N, C-alpha and C positions, 0 to 999 in steps of 0.2 A: 347434573345439571343441579343437581341438590347442592353440592359444593356452590354453585356460584350463587342461588339462592339464599344461602347462610351467610357470603359476601358481602352479596348487595343488600340484607338485610339488614346484615353489623353497620355497614358504610351510611343505609340511612339511619339508623340507629342513633350514630354520630352526629350527622347530620344535623339532628332534634337536638343532642344535648345543648347547647351555644357555650359560651363563654365559661372558662372553669372563673368561678368565681376567688377562689384562693390566688388564681394569679392578677385577679383583677384586682383585689384588694391588695395585692401586694404595686401593682401601678397604681395603684390612686398613691398609697402611700410616699409610693416612691417620687409623684408626679409633686407632691403638697413637699414634701421636703428641697425638691430643686427651686420651688420659689419663694419654700419658708422653711427653715428647718425648727422653728421658735412652734411655729403653728403645727408644726406634724405632727413634736412633740405631744401635743393638749389633742389632738383630733384622733379618737378611734372613731375607726373602720371597717364594717361588715360588710359582707358581700351576700346577696343570695338570688340564685339567678336572675344573675346580671343586675342586681337593683342596689347601688349603694348607700347603705346609710350611714352617716355623721353622726357623730355623740359626743360629748361633752363640752364645757363652756370656755369662751373664746371674750376677748375684753371689748371687740367692739363687729361693729355692724359692718363692717369693709374684710375685717378676719372672718368672719363665717359668708359673705358671698363671697372670697379669695377662695377660699377650702370649698366651696362649690363648684364655682366654677374649675378650680382644678381638676377635683370629682368628674364633670361634665366632659373635658377635653380629653379623657382616658377613652381610645378604640374601643370599642364590645361592649361599654356601660348604655343599660336600659336607661337606665334614671338614676335620678338623685334625690332621696329622703335625707336634708338637714334637721335636725336632730340640735343642730346647734345651740344652745344659749348664751348670749349675749350677758356679762355681769353687767350689774346695776351699777354705773356711776359714782365714784364717792366726792359725796358734797361737798365743798370745801366754803368756808364760811369767808363770806368778803366782811365783815362786820371789821378788822382791823384797818380793812384798805378802807372802808366807808369812813371810821371814826379819824384817820391818818387826813383823811381826805380833808372832814371837817375841822379839823385843828390847825391847816392849813386855810382854809377860809375864813377862820377864826382871827389867825394872825394875819392876816389881807389885811384886814378890817378894823384890824387893832383893838379887837376885844377881848377886853382884860376880866380875870373874875370868872373867869367862865368855862363850866368842865360838859365834857363832850364823852354819855357812855352811848354807847353800842349795843343793842343784842336783835337776832334776830332781821338785820337793815332798820333797825329803827331806831333811829336816835332820840336822844334825851341831852336837853342843855339844862344845865344849871349852874348856881351863881348867883351873885349878887351885882348889881350896875350902883355905881355910886355918883356917878348924875342923877339930875334932876328926872321928875315925869318923861320930860321932853326928851332930853337920851337917851331914858331909858326904852323908851317904842323904839326908839328908831338904832339904838342898838339889840333889842330883841328882833325887829327885820332883820336887821344884819345877819344874826344868826340864825336867822329861819332860811334867806338867803345864803348864806353860806354851807349850809346845809343839804338845802335842795340840789345844788351844782354841784354836791361830792354826787348823786344817783343813789342814796339814800330810800328806803320804801315810804319812808315816814318820819316828820321831822314836828318832834313838842318844844317848844319852848319855854 
């Protein structure tokens, strides 16, 4: 009778224990690896009492969501704590593109003797008009129109 009680207690204790954390960590890493080996190599997976925690830095929100969904898809995972951070985007200056567009606009309107400089999206046009005042006004308007069509923040003539 005592042996039966000991066996019953051992069985009940095993039932309360829940999933093996090490096995869950391995399963989550395997799931990540099958979906994206690159993602699996940068995501740190820890498990405690069936709760999976993801740590690391990923390139974008999509990768963060993908890692979380992969962890949630593993059987016996109670919940997922997603501590992944997303790298800030690399700012690419649009200034060269804007300058090129302005210069194309100036050429289209046959505006000569004018130079465009661009800084932080702001276009500055410099140069001299060889024509009279009326033609100069007309050319200035053309310069500003050409600059505005290029999509920069502000045009100065």
